[in-house]
C-alpha positions in Angstrom: 111.1 62.6 69.1 107.7 62.6 67.3 106.6 59.6 69.3 107.2 61.5 72.5 105.2 64.5 71.3 102.5 62.2 70.0 102.1 60.5 73.4 102.3 63.8 75.4 98.9 64.5 76.9 99.8 67.3 79.3 97.8 69.9 77.5 94.7 67.7 76.9 93.3 68.3 80.3 93.5 72.1 80.0 91.8 72.0 76.6 89.0 69.8 78.0 88.5 72.1 81.0 88.4 75.1 78.6 85.8 73.4 76.5 83.6 72.5 79.5 83.9 76.0 80.8 82.8 77.4 77.4 79.8 75.1 77.3 78.7 75.9 80.9 79.3 79.6 80.3 77.1 79.6 77.2 74.4 77.8 79.1 74.5 80.4 81.9 74.4 83.3 79.4 71.4 81.8 77.6 69.6 81.2 80.9 70.3 84.8 82.0 68.9 86.2 78.7 65.7 84.0 79.0 65.2 85.0 82.7 65.9 88.6 82.0 62.8 88.9 79.8 60.6 87.2 82.4 61.9 89.4 85.2 61.5 92.5 83.2 57.9 91.6 82.5 57.2 90.9 86.2 58.7 94.2 87.2 56.6 96.1 84.6 53.5 94.4 85.9 54.4 95.4 89.4 55.0 99.0 88.3 51.7 99.1 86.5 49.9 97.8 89.6 51.5 100.4 91.8 50.5 103.1 89.3 46.9 101.9 88.9 45.9 99.6 91.8 42.4 99.0 90.5 43.6 97.4 87.2 42.2 94.0 86.2 45.7 92.4 86.0 46.5 93.3 89.7 45.6 90.6 92.1 
């Protein structure tokens, strides 16, 4: 009985897929956080250029 349970690999694929999904999801979340700051800064720059078109940073 224990030998049959030891050799049973039916749940291994699901566990591997879950691990891959967790790693990919973490990567996507970290990228979204990093891009969020850059996008926020770009939007603030655009807002400032609309408010004051003659500013030095507006090109």
